[in-house]
C-alpha positions in Angstrom: 84.3 120.0 47.4 81.8 121.8 45.7 77.7 121.2 46.5 77.3 119.6 43.3 80.1 117.1 43.1 78.4 115.9 46.5 75.3 115.8 45.3 76.8 113.7 42.0 78.4 111.3 44.4 75.2 111.0 46.7 73.4 110.0 43.7 76.0 107.8 42.5 76.2 106.1 45.9 72.1 105.7 46.2 72.2 104.3 42.5 75.0 101.5 43.5 72.9 100.5 46.6 69.6 100.3 45.0 71.3 98.5 41.9 72.9 95.8 44.2 69.7 95.6 46.3 67.9 94.4 43.1 71.1 92.2 42.4 70.7 90.4 45.5 67.0 89.8 45.0 67.8 88.2 41.8 70.6 86.1 43.4 68.3 85.2 46.3 71.2 87.1 48.4 69.5 87.2 51.7 72.4 89.2 53.4 72.5 91.9 50.4 68.7 92.1 50.4 69.1 93.1 54.3 72.3 95.1 54.0 71.8 98.9 53.8 68.5 98.6 55.5 67.6 100.3 58.7 66.5 98.0 61.6 63.4 100.5 62.1 62.7 100.3 58.3 59.0 101.0 57.4 57.6 99.1 54.1 54.7 99.4 52.0 54.2 96.1 50.0 51.6 95.0 47.2 50.7 91.5 48.8 49.6 91.7 52.4 50.9 92.7 54.8 50.4 96.0 53.1 52.8 97.4 55.9 55.6 96.2 57.2 57.7 97.7 60.4 61.0 96.6 61.4 64.2 94.8 59.6 62.3 91.1 60.9 59.3 92.2 59.3 60.9 93.3 56.2 62.5 90.1 56.1 59.7 88.0 56.2 58.1 89.8 53.1 60.8 88.3 51.3 60.1 85.1 52.6 56.7 85.6 51.3 57.9 86.5 48.0 60.5 83.6 47.6 57.9 81.0 48.3 55.6 82.3 45.7 58.7 82.3 43.2 61.0 79.5 43.0 63.1 81.5 40.2 63.1 85.2 40.0 65.5 85.6 37.2 64.1 89.1 36.3 64.4 91.6 38.7 65.1 94.6 36.7 65.2 98.4 37.0 63.9 99.9 33.9 64.0 103.6 35.0 65.5 105.0 38.2 65.4 108.8 39.5 67.1 110.2 42.6 66.7 113.2 44.5 69.5 113.2 47.0 70.5 116.2 49.8 73.3 116.0 52.3 71.5 113.6 54.8 68.0 112.8 53.5 67.3 111.1 49.5 64.6 109.7 47.9 64.4 107.8 45.1 61.8 106.2 42.5 62.1 103.5 40.0 59.9 101.6 37.3 60.8 98.0 37.7 60.1 94.5 36.0 59.7 91.3 37.8 59.6 88.1 36.4 60.1 84.2 37.0 58.5 80.9 37.7 55.9 80.1 40.4 56.5 77.4 42.5 53.4 75.7 40.7 55.4 76.0 37.2 53.4 78.9 35.7 55.5 82.0 34.6 54.4 85.2 36.2 55.6 89.2 35.2 54.7 92.1 36.9 55.9 95.7 36.4 55.9 97.7 39.3 56.9 101.0 41.1 59.3 101.4 43.7 59.9 104.2 46.2 62.9 104.3 48.5 63.6 106.7 51.4 67.3 106.9 52.8 68.9 108.3 55.2 72.9 109.1 55.8 73.7 107.6 59.3 77.5 108.4 59.8 78.9 108.0 55.9 76.7 105.1 54.9 73.2 105.9 52.9 70.4 103.4 54.7 67.1 102.9 53.4 64.8 103.5 55.9 61.5 103.5 54.0 60.4 101.2 51.0 57.4 101.1 48.9 56.2 98.8 46.2 53.3 99.5 44.3 51.2 98.4 41.1 49.4 100.9 38.9 45.5 100.1 39.6 43.4 98.2 37.1 
């Protein structure tokens, strides 16, 4: 296999991983949200806590998210770019989240996503995730 094909395959695998993660968020599929994430993941998020270390703390951020949103019908990738080497990669994306808060109010949020990945064995694994919003 030549290097170009490897790069394309790596990028395709990462794109699929992130698209499945976004789909799992829309479906409130806990297993899918946590899948392919390192037990030592480091995440920076918009609402507090702004830093979460480890898969248990990462899971708690989603509990917070779903307690805010009873319906997350929109969790869409608008644009994604991937840079992948043989065993390390990162992806950036512009995303849109919308749904109903638990109080019934409709909310929309455009945000940025950066994901750091490492190939462990033959599997891409998310080791860093960063959600951010533009400053106003």
